[in-house]
MARGU-133080 format. One line per field, with one value per atom (N, C-alpha, C, O): atom name; x, y, z; residue in three letters. Coordinates in pm, whole numbers, plus 32768, in hexadecimal, padded with zeros to 4 digits. Layout:
// residues N
atom: [CA/...] .
c1: [X/...] .
c2: [Y/...] .
c3: [Z/...] .
res: [ALA/...] .
// end
This chain:
// residues 156
atom: [N/CA/C/O/N/CA/C/O/N/CA/C/O/N/CA/C/O/N/CA/C/O/N/CA/C/O/N/CA/C/O/N/CA/C/O/N/CA/C/O/N/CA/C/O/N/CA/C/O/N/CA/C/O/N/CA/C/O/N/CA/C/O/N/CA/C/O/N/CA/C/O/N/CA/C/O/N/CA/C/O/N/CA/C/O/N/CA/C/O/N/CA/C/O/N/CA/C/O/N/CA/C/O/N/CA/C/O/N/CA/C/O/N/CA/C/O/N/CA/C/O/N/CA/C/O/N/CA/C/O/N/CA/C/O/N/CA/C/O/N/CA/C/O/N/CA/C/O/N/CA/C/O/N/CA/C/O/N/CA/C/O/N/CA/C/O/N/CA/C/O/N/CA/C/O/N/CA/C/O/N/CA/C/O/N/CA/C/O/N/CA/C/O/N/CA/C/O/N/CA/C/O/N/CA/C/O/N/CA/C/O/N/CA/C/O/N/CA/C/O/N/CA/C/O/N/CA/C/O/N/CA/C/O/N/CA/C/O/N/CA/C/O/N/CA/C/O/N/CA/C/O/N/CA/C/O/N/CA/C/O/N/CA/C/O/N/CA/C/O/N/CA/C/O/N/CA/C/O/N/CA/C/O/N/CA/C/O/N/CA/C/O/N/CA/C/O/N/CA/C/O/N/CA/C/O/N/CA/C/O/N/CA/C/O/N/CA/C/O/N/CA/C/O/N/CA/C/O/N/CA/C/O/N/CA/C/O/N/CA/C/O/N/CA/C/O/N/CA/C/O/N/CA/C/O/N/CA/C/O/N/CA/C/O/N/CA/C/O/N/CA/C/O/N/CA/C/O/N/CA/C/O/N/CA/C/O/N/CA/C/O/N/CA/C/O/N/CA/C/O/N/CA/C/O/N/CA/C/O/N/CA/C/O/N/CA/C/O/N/CA/C/O/N/CA/C/O/N/CA/C/O/N/CA/C/O/N/CA/C/O/N/CA/C/O/N/CA/C/O/N/CA/C/O/N/CA/C/O/N/CA/C/O/N/CA/C/O/N/CA/C/O/N/CA/C/O/N/CA/C/O/N/CA/C/O/N/CA/C/O/N/CA/C/O/N/CA/C/O/N/CA/C/O/N/CA/C/O/N/CA/C/O/N/CA/C/O/N/CA/C/O/N/CA/C/O/N/CA/C/O/N/CA/C/O/N/CA/C/O/N/CA/C/O/N/CA/C/O/N/CA/C/O/N/CA/C/O/N/CA/C/O/N/CA/C/O/N/CA/C/O/N/CA/C/O/N/CA/C/O/N/CA/C/O/N/CA/C/O/N/CA/C/O/N/CA/C/O/N/CA/C/O/N/CA/C/O/N/CA/C/O/N/CA/C/O/N/CA/C/O/N/CA/C/O/N/CA/C/O/N/CA/C/O/N/CA/C/O/N/CA/C/O/N/CA/C/O/N/CA/C/O/N/CA/C/O/N/CA/C/O/N/CA/C/O/N/CA/C/O/N/CA/C/O/N/CA/C/O/N/CA/C/O/N/CA/C/O/N/CA/C/O/N/CA/C/O/N/CA/C/O] .
c1: [64F5/651A/64CE/6505/6447/6407/643E/6442/6467/64A8/6529/653D/6576/65F1/65C2/65EE/656A/6532/6509/6526/64C1/648D/6504/650B/655D/65D8/6625/664D/6637/6693/6642/667B/65BB/6573/6568/6572/6555/6550/65DA/65DF/663D/66C8/66F1/6734/66C7/66E0/6690/66C4/6619/65CB/6607/6605/663F/6683/66FD/6719/673F/67C7/679D/67DD/6739/6704/66D7/6700/6682/6655/66D1/66DE/672B/67A2/67FF/682B/6814/6857/6816/6859/6794/6743/6749/6759/673C/6753/67D8/67E6/683D/68C0/68DD/6923/68A1/68AB/6876/68B5/6806/67BE/67F4/67F0/682A/685D/68EE/691D/693B/69D1/69F3/6A42/69B8/69D0/69B5/69FE/6946/6917/6986/69B6/69B3/6A0C/6A9F/6AE5/6AC4/6B4C/6B56/6BC6/6AE1/6ADA/6B2C/6B29/6B6F/6BB3/6B51/6ADF/6B74/6B1A/6AEE/6B40/6A6B/6A35/6A6E/6A84/6A7D/6A9D/6A41/69C8/6A73/6A1D/69B8/69DB/6940/68D5/6908/68DF/6955/6982/69EA/69E9/6A3E/6AA6/6A5E/6A7E/6A02/69B5/696E/6977/6931/68EC/695C/694B/69C1/6A2C/6A63/6A7B/6A7A/6AB6/6A52/6A74/69D9/696B/6943/68F4/6985/6966/69B4/6A20/6972/69AB/699A/69EC/6935/6915/68F0/68AB/692A/6901/687B/6833/685F/67DD/67AC/67FD/672C/66F8/668D/664E/6673/660C/65DC/6612/6570/6536/6534/64FB/656A/655B/64D4/64BF/647A/63FD/63F0/6435/638B/6376/6311/6302/62D4/6269/6292/6241/6315/633E/631C/6314/6307/62E8/634F/6323/63CA/6429/644D/64A3/640C/641C/63BC/6349/63E3/6381/63B5/640F/637A/639A/6427/6454/646F/6502/655E/65D4/652F/657E/6538/64DB/656D/652F/6587/65E6/6573/65B3/6554/64EA/6580/6526/6582/65E4/6568/65B7/65DB/65B2/6626/665D/66E9/673E/66FC/6785/67A8/6753/681F/6854/68D9/6930/68E0/6953/699C/6970/6A0E/6A63/6ACB/6ACA/6B23/6B8B/6BF1/6C3E/6BFB/6C66/6C2E/6C71/6BB1/6B70/6AE3/6A9B/6AB8/6A2C/6A0E/6A49/69AE/697F/68FA/68A3/68DC/6855/682D/686F/67C8/6794/670C/66A4/670D/669B/66C7/672B/6676/6693/6688/663A/66DF/66D8/66C5/66F9/6678/6668/66FD/674C/6718/67A8/67B5/675A/682A/683E/68DE/6925/6907/6996/69B2/695D/6A32/6A69/6A14/69F1/69F2/69A8/6A09/6A7B/69DE/6A31/69D4/695F/6A0E/69CA/69F3/6A69/6990/69A3/6960/68FD/699C/6952/691E/696A/68AA/686A/6844/6828/6840/682B/6787/6757/6740/66AD/6676/66B5/65F7/65C5/658B/6549/65AA/6570/653B/656A/64E0/64AF/64A5/645C/64F2/64F8/6572/65C0/6580/65F8/65FE/6666/659D/65A7/65C2/6605/6599/65B2/6649/668D/667D/6712/675F/67CD/673D/6797/679F/6807/6738/673B/6794/67BC/67B4/6809/688F/68E4/6897/6915/6993/69E9/69A6/6A2A/6A43/6AB6/69D6/69EE/69E2/69E9/69CF/69CA/6A64/6AC1/6A6B/6AE7/6AF0/6AA7/6B43/6B49/6B8C/6BF2/6B57/6B93/6BE4/6C5A/6BA5/6BEF/6B93/6B19/6BCA/6B7F/6B31/6B60/6AC2/6A64/6A7C/6A59/6AB1/6AD2/6A7E/6A85/6A38/69E3/6955/6938/68FF/6872/6812/679B/6850/6810/685A/687C/6874/68BF/693B/6983/6957/69CD/6A04/69BC/6A84/6ACD/6B43/6B99/6B46/6B9A/6BDC/6B93/6C5D/6CAC/6C8D/6C8F/6C72/6C58/6CEE/6D45/6D02/6D8C/6DB0/6D5A/6E2A/6E5D/6E39/6E48/6E0F/6DF1/6D56/6D27/6D0E/6C84/6C2B/6C2F/6BDF/6B91/6AFC/6ABE/6ACF/6A4C/69E0/6970/69F7/698D/6974/6914/69CF/69B9/6953/6929/6928/68CC/685A/685D/67E0/676F/6739/66DA/677A/6742/67B5/6823/679F/67F7/67AC/6734/67FD/67BA/6816/6891/67D2/681D/67F0/677B/685F/6854/6897/68FE/6864/68AE/68FD/68C2/6978/69CC/69C7/69BF/69CB/69E1/695C/696B/68E5/6867/681F/67B3/6861/6822/679D/6744/6786/670B/6705/675F/66A6/667D/665B/6608/669A/6667/6616/65A7/664B/65FF/6643/66B5/65F8/662B/65E4/656C/6620/65E7/6619/6690/65AE/65D8/6600/65AE/6670/6696/6696/66AF/667D/666D/662D/6615] .
c2: [C826/C827/C7A3/C74D/C7A3/C729/C6A0/C63C/C6A6/C627/C604/C592/C661/C64A/C60A/C59D/C64F/C61A/C590/C53E/C572/C4E8/C488/C41E/C4AC/C454/C441/C3D3/C4AD/C49E/C441/C3E4/C459/C400/C376/C31F/C354/C2D0/C27F/C209/C2C5/C291/C27C/C21A/C2DA/C2C7/C24E/C205/C23B/C1C8/C14E/C0EB/C148/C0D5/C0B6/C044/C118/C0F8/C0C9/C06B/C0FA/C0D0/C03C/BFE7/C01D/BF90/BF2B/BEC4/BF58/BF0A/BEF3/BE84/BF5F/BF4C/BEF2/BEA2/BF01/BEAA/BE14/BDB8/BE04/BD7D/BD49/BCD2/BD97/BD67/BD44/BCE4/BD98/BD6F/BCF0/BCA4/BCCF/BC58/BBE2/BB75/BBEC/BB75/BB56/BAE7/BBCD/BBAD/BB40/BAE6/BB45/BAD4/BA4E/B9F1/BA3D/B9C0/B999/B927/B9F0/B9D2/B9AE/B959/B9F7/B9DE/B97E/B95D/B946/B8EB/B86A/B835/B845/B7B9/B749/B75C/B6D7/B65E/B644/B644/B62D/B60B/B570/B517/B56C/B4E5/B473/B488/B400/B389/B367/B370/B341/B321/B2AF/B2AE/B258/B1E5/B21F/B1F6/B276/B2A6/B2FC/B2ED/B34F/B39A/B334/B342/B2DE/B267/B229/B224/B200/B1C0/B21A/B1EE/B297/B2FB/B321/B34A/B312/B348/B2D0/B2E1/B25E/B1E7/B20C/B247/B1E3/B1F8/B282/B2AF/B2D1/B356/B359/B304/B3CE/B3E4/B432/B42E/B47B/B4C0/B4BA/B4A4/B4CD/B4DF/B53F/B54C/B587/B5F4/B5F0/B5AA/B644/B656/B6E1/B732/B705/B78E/B787/B721/B7DC/B7E5/B872/B8D2/B874/B8F7/B954/B9C9/B926/B97A/B9D5/B9EF/BA00/BA52/BADE/BAFC/BB3C/BBC3/BC0F/BC4F/BC01/BC3F/BBFC/BC2C/BB95/BB55/BB80/BB9A/BB8A/BBAF/BB65/BB12/BB84/BB31/BB3A/BAE6/BB9D/BBAA/BB81/BB6F/BB70/BB53/BAE5/BAFD/BA62/B9F5/B977/B96F/B91F/B8A5/B832/B846/B7B7/B749/B6CD/B6C9/B672/B5FC/B5D9/B61C/B56F/B547/B57F/B586/B5A5/B5D9/B56D/B545/B540/B4E6/B522/B556/B518/B554/B4E7/B4B8/B4C1/B45B/B4A9/B524/B45A/B4A5/B4E9/B537/B4D6/B517/B567/B5C0/B546/B583/B5AA/B578/B602/B622/B607/B63D/B5AE/B570/B5A2/B597/B5D7/B5F8/B59D/B59F/B554/B511/B551/B53E/B595/B5D9/B646/B63E/B6AF/B71C/B7A2/B7B4/B804/B887/B8DE/B8BE/B951/B9B4/B9E7/BA0B/B9E4/BA17/BAAF/BAFF/BACD/BB59/BB6A/BB09/BBEB/BC08/BC0E/BC2C/BBEE/BC06/BBD3/BC1B/BB4F/BB0C/BAE1/BABB/BAE5/BAB9/BA6C/BA8D/BA05/B9A7/B9D8/B9EA/B9EC/BA07/B9A7/B966/B9A1/B968/B9E4/BA3C/B9DD/BA4C/BA17/B99F/BA66/BA40/BA2F/B9F1/BA6E/BA57/BA5A/BA85/BA23/BA12/BA9E/BADF/BAC9/BB39/BB1F/BABE/BB66/BB49/BBBE/BBBA/BC27/BC9D/BCEC/BCCF/BD58/BDA4/BDEB/BDE3/BE29/BE76/BE0D/BE34/BD98/BD35/BD1C/BD1A/BD0B/BCDC/BD51/BD3D/BDCA/BE41/BE49/BE6F/BE27/BE25/BDC8/BDE0/BD59/BCEC/BCD6/BC83/BD28/BD03/BD0B/BCB6/BD70/BD73/BD05/BCEA/BCC1/BC44/BBCA/BB60/BBD0/BB5B/BB3B/BB8C/BAB6/BA7F/BA6B/BA14/BAB3/BAA1/BA16/B9F9/B9C1/B93C/B94C/B927/B983/B981/B9A7/B9A5/B9CC/B9EF/B972/B900/B993/B938/B954/B9C1/B900/B913/B8AE/B8BB/B855/B800/B811/B83F/B7E8/B7FE/B77A/B781/B709/B68B/B628/B5BB/B64D/B606/B651/B68B/B655/B69F/B64F/B61B/B645/B609/B668/B688/B692/B6EC/B6B2/B679/B6BC/B68F/B6FA/B772/B6CA/B726/B748/B6F1/B7C5/B7F3/B7B5/B793/B7AB/B76D/B7C9/B843/B78B/B7DC/B80A/B83D/B7F1/B81B/B7A6/B733/B7C7/B762/B784/B7E9/B71F/B737/B72D/B757/B6F5/B6EE/B779/B78D/B7DA/B869/B8B3/B920/B875/B8B3/B85C/B7E9/B893/B83D/B847/B802/B8A3/B8C3/B8C4/B8F0/B895/B89E/B8F3/B8E4/B951/B9B4/B9DB/B9DE/B9FB/BA26/BAB3/BAD6/BB07/BB97/BBCB/BB94/BC30/BC6A/BCE6/BD49/BCD9/BD4A/BDC7/BE37/BDB3/BE28/BE83/BEFD/BE50/BE9A/BE9E/BED6/BE61/BE52/BE1C/BE54/BDA9/BD63/BCDE/BC8B/BCCD/BC48/BBDC/BBF6/BB69/BB0E/BAA1/BA86/BA60/B9EF/B9CF/B9F6/B989/B960/B8EA/B8DA/B89E/B831/B816/B81C/B7F4/B7EF/B74C/B6F2/B737/B6A9/B679/B602/B6C8/B69F/B70A/B6FD] .
c3: [3CF4/3D81/3DBF/3E03/3D9A/3DC9/3D9A/3DE1/3D1B/3CE6/3D3D/3D67/3D52/3DA8/3E2C/3E51/3E6F/3EF3/3EE8/3F3E/3E78/3E6D/3E5B/3E9B/3E08/3DED/3E71/3E95/3EB3/3F39/3F96/3FCE/3FA8/4005/3FDB/4031/3F5A/3F30/3F39/3F5D/3F19/3F23/3FB5/3FD4/4013/409E/40D8/412D/40AD/40D2/409F/40E7/4027/3FEE/4041/4067/4058/40B3/4137/4166/417D/41FD/41F0/4240/418A/4186/4175/41B8/4112/40F6/417C/419B/41C1/423F/42A6/42E8/42B3/430A/42DF/4330/425F/4227/423C/4259/4231/4247/42D4/42F1/4331/43C6/43E3/442D/43B0/43C6/437B/43B4/42F7/42B2/42BF/42AB/42E7/42F2/435B/433D/43D8/4434/4400/4422/43A7/4375/4314/431C/42B8/424F/4285/424F/42F3/432B/4395/43BD/43CC/443F/4416/43A7/447A/4468/4464/448F/4435/4433/44C6/4522/44D8/455F/457F/452D/4609/462A/45FD/45F5/45DF/45B0/4627/469D/4603/4668/46C4/4738/469E/46E3/4748/47BC/4721/476E/47EC/4862/47C1/482D/4886/4900/485A/48B1/490E/4988/48D8/4928/498F/49FF/4970/49D3/4A40/4AAF/4A19/4A79/4AEB/4B47/4AD1/4B20/4BB4/4BB9/4C1C/4C97/4CC2/4D12/4C95/4CB3/4D46/4D7E/4D84/4E14/4E1E/4E82/4DAA/4D9F/4D0F/4CB5/4CF7/4C6E/4C77/4CE1/4C0D/4C09/4B74/4B1E/4B5E/4AD8/4AAD/4AF5/4A44/49FF/49BE/497B/49C6/4995/4951/4974/48E4/489B/48EB/48C7/4949/4983/4A04/4A5D/4A06/4A66/4A43/49CB/4AA4/4AA2/4A33/49D3/4A4D/49F3/4969/491F/494E/48CB/4866/4888/47ED/4781/4707/4713/468C/4617/45E8/459B/4614/45F0/465F/4644/46E5/474D/479B/47E8/4782/47CB/47D3/4785/4822/482F/4853/488C/482D/4857/485C/4813/48A7/48BC/494F/49AE/495C/49DE/49F9/49A1/4A6F/4AA2/4B08/4B57/4B04/4B62/4BA1/4B5B/4C19/4C57/4CA5/4D0D/4C6C/4CB6/4D0D/4D15/4D4E/4D9B/4D43/4D7B/4CC9/4C74/4BFC/4BC8/4BD1/4B5A/4B66/4BBC/4B14/4AFC/4A68/4A0A/4A60/49E0/49BD/4A13/494F/4924/48A9/4841/48B7/483F/480D/484D/47A7/4773/4715/46CE/471A/46B5/46FB/4758/46C9/46F2/4673/4608/4683/461A/45FA/4652/457C/455C/4574/455E/45A2/45B1/45DD/45F7/45DF/45F4/4693/46E7/46AE/4736/47A5/4802/479A/4807/487A/4860/48EB/495F/49BC/49CB/49FB/4A55/4ADF/4AFD/4B2F/4BBB/4C19/4BF9/4C91/4D07/4D68/4D8F/4D84/4DD6/4E5A/4E62/4EC5/4F47/4F61/4FC0/4EFF/4F14/4E78/4E17/4E75/4DF3/4DD4/4E25/4D50/4D10/4C89/4C4C/4C53/4BCE/4B6C/4B09/4B8C/4B32/4B4F/4BAA/4AF9/4B07/4B91/4BD1/4BBE/4C3E/4CAD/4D0C/4CAD/4D13/4D0A/4D70/4C90/4C91/4CAB/4CDE/4C93/4CA6/4D4A/4D80/4D8D/4E15/4E5D/4ECF/4E18/4E51/4E02/4E22/4D9D/4D43/4D8A/4D76/4DE0/4E32/4E8F/4EB2/4EBC/4F0A/4EC6/4F04/4E3D/4DEC/4DBF/4DC3/4D95/4D61/4CD0/4CA0/4C7E/4BF8/4BE1/4C20/4B8A/4B6D/4AEE/4AEC/4A7E/4A05/4998/49AB/4921/48A8/4867/4861/483D/47EC/4758/472A/4712/468A/4627/45AD/465D/460C/463E/46AD/45E3/460A/4608/4625/45E6/45E6/4641/4614/46C2/470F/4747/46F6/47BF/47FF/486B/48BF/486C/48DC/490B/48B9/4986/49B5/4A34/4A85/4A49/4AC8/4B2D/4B14/4B99/4C1A/4C43/4C49/4C5C/4C7F/4D0A/4D5C/4D1C/4D96/4E14/4E10/4E76/4EEC/4EF5/4F5A/4E82/4E82/4EC8/4E9C/4F34/4F76/4F4C/4F6F/4EFB/4EBD/4F1F/4F00/4F9E/5007/5043/508C/5022/505B/500B/5031/4F96/4F3C/4F2C/4F59/4EE2/4ED1/4E48/4E22/4DF9/4D69/4D07/4D29/4C92/4C22/4BC0/4BA8/4B85/4B31/4ABF/4ACC/4A4A/49D3/49C4/49CC/49AC/49A1/4924/48FF/48DF/486C/48AE/48D8/48B1/48E7/488E/48C0/480B/47B2/47C2/47C0/47D2/47CC/485D/486C/48C2/4942/4941/4982/48F7/48DA/4924/4918/4968/49AF/493C/48E6/493F/48DB/491A/48ED/4981/49C7/4A4E/4A69/4A9D/4B18/4B57/4B40/4B9E/4BE8/4C70/4C8C/4CCF/4D59/4D74/4D60/4D9C/4DAE/4E3E/4E53/4E9D/4F26/4F70/4FE8] .
res: [MET/MET/MET/MET/LEU/LEU/LEU/LEU/ARG/ARG/ARG/ARG/LEU/LEU/LEU/LEU/ALA/ALA/ALA/ALA/ILE/ILE/ILE/ILE/LEU/LEU/LEU/LEU/LEU/LEU/LEU/LEU/SER/SER/SER/SER/THR/THR/THR/THR/HIS/HIS/HIS/HIS/ALA/ALA/ALA/ALA/ALA/ALA/ALA/ALA/ALA/ALA/ALA/ALA/VAL/VAL/VAL/VAL/ALA/ALA/ALA/ALA/VAL/VAL/VAL/VAL/GLY/GLY/GLY/GLY/PHE/PHE/PHE/PHE/ALA/ALA/ALA/ALA/LEU/LEU/LEU/LEU/GLY/GLY/GLY/GLY/VAL/VAL/VAL/VAL/TYR/TYR/TYR/TYR/PHE/PHE/PHE/PHE/LEU/LEU/LEU/LEU/PRO/PRO/PRO/PRO/ILE/ILE/ILE/ILE/LEU/LEU/LEU/LEU/THR/THR/THR/THR/ALA/ALA/ALA/ALA/PRO/PRO/PRO/PRO/LYS/LYS/LYS/LYS/SER/SER/SER/SER/PRO/PRO/PRO/PRO/ASP/ASP/ASP/ASP/ALA/ALA/ALA/ALA/ALA/ALA/ALA/ALA/VAL/VAL/VAL/VAL/LEU/LEU/LEU/LEU/GLN/GLN/GLN/GLN/GLN/GLN/GLN/GLN/ASN/ASN/ASN/ASN/ALA/ALA/ALA/ALA/GLN/GLN/GLN/GLN/GLY/GLY/GLY/GLY/ALA/ALA/ALA/ALA/LEU/LEU/LEU/LEU/PHE/PHE/PHE/PHE/THR/THR/THR/THR/ALA/ALA/ALA/ALA/GLU/GLU/GLU/GLU/PHE/PHE/PHE/PHE/THR/THR/THR/THR/ARG/ARG/ARG/ARG/ASP/ASP/ASP/ASP/LEU/LEU/LEU/LEU/ARG/ARG/ARG/ARG/GLY/GLY/GLY/GLY/SER/SER/SER/SER/ASP/ASP/ASP/ASP/PHE/PHE/PHE/PHE/LEU/LEU/LEU/LEU/HIS/HIS/HIS/HIS/TRP/TRP/TRP/TRP/GLY/GLY/GLY/GLY/GLU/GLU/GLU/GLU/GLY/GLY/GLY/GLY/THR/THR/THR/THR/VAL/VAL/VAL/VAL/SER/SER/SER/SER/ILE/ILE/ILE/ILE/THR/THR/THR/THR/ASP/ASP/ASP/ASP/THR/THR/THR/THR/GLN/GLN/GLN/GLN/ILE/ILE/ILE/ILE/VAL/VAL/VAL/VAL/HIS/HIS/HIS/HIS/GLN/GLN/GLN/GLN/GLY/GLY/GLY/GLY/ALA/ALA/ALA/ALA/LEU/LEU/LEU/LEU/ALA/ALA/ALA/ALA/PRO/PRO/PRO/PRO/GLY/GLY/GLY/GLY/PRO/PRO/PRO/PRO/ASP/ASP/ASP/ASP/TYR/TYR/TYR/TYR/MET/MET/MET/MET/LEU/LEU/LEU/LEU/TYR/TYR/TYR/TYR/LEU/LEU/LEU/LEU/ALA/ALA/ALA/ALA/PRO/PRO/PRO/PRO/GLU/GLU/GLU/GLU/PHE/PHE/PHE/PHE/VAL/VAL/VAL/VAL/GLU/GLU/GLU/GLU/ASP/ASP/ASP/ASP/GLU/GLU/GLU/GLU/ASP/ASP/ASP/ASP/GLY/GLY/GLY/GLY/PHE/PHE/PHE/PHE/TRP/TRP/TRP/TRP/ALA/ALA/ALA/ALA/VAL/VAL/VAL/VAL/LYS/LYS/LYS/LYS/ASP/ASP/ASP/ASP/SER/SER/SER/SER/SER/SER/SER/SER/GLN/GLN/GLN/GLN/LYS/LYS/LYS/LYS/ILE/ILE/ILE/ILE/GLY/GLY/GLY/GLY/PRO/PRO/PRO/PRO/VAL/VAL/VAL/VAL/LYS/LYS/LYS/LYS/THR/THR/THR/THR/PHE/PHE/PHE/PHE/ASP/ASP/ASP/ASP/GLY/GLY/GLY/GLY/VAL/VAL/VAL/VAL/MET/MET/MET/MET/LEU/LEU/LEU/LEU/ASP/ASP/ASP/ASP/ILE/ILE/ILE/ILE/PRO/PRO/PRO/PRO/GLN/GLN/GLN/GLN/GLY/GLY/GLY/GLY/VAL/VAL/VAL/VAL/ASP/ASP/ASP/ASP/VAL/VAL/VAL/VAL/THR/THR/THR/THR/GLN/GLN/GLN/GLN/PHE/PHE/PHE/PHE/ASN/ASN/ASN/ASN/THR/THR/THR/THR/VAL/VAL/VAL/VAL/LEU/LEU/LEU/LEU/VAL/VAL/VAL/VAL/TRP/TRP/TRP/TRP/CYS/CYS/CYS/CYS/GLU/GLU/GLU/GLU/ALA/ALA/ALA/ALA/PHE/PHE/PHE/PHE/GLY/GLY/GLY/GLY/GLU/GLU/GLU/GLU/PHE/PHE/PHE/PHE/ILE/ILE/ILE/ILE/THR/THR/THR/THR/ALA/ALA/ALA/ALA/ALA/ALA/ALA/ALA/LYS/LYS/LYS/LYS/TYR/TYR/TYR/TYR/ARG/ARG/ARG/ARG] .
// end
């Protein structure tokens, strides 16, 4: 009976570790190629606003972080830097700066979803028609699948 309990617990632990590693590595393995640095730099020119993602936010940790420059033009949001890889990332514009999950939950309904983040070494997303970036002051990356704050930057 003890042997069965040990076998079940060790196998359950192995399955849990395997699942966790799959959740972490699958987005890395299936991510499309990141935009070329020159393309990112060219598309960031003429930005209306710029901001910096940093790792020192209250909601960031060793698995959930971003760093680099975010440029907001009249048609695109361009990130030149790195994001911690993960599943189901979404980029939002928020009406006020937040730096953790609780803060974002409080403003999520008044935030504007821009689009999915599928690359982790540079991102370019078109701003949807009719979105006025001046109505917001923060760009934020959020993991939809797990309700996890990744990073944010105040741009005005």
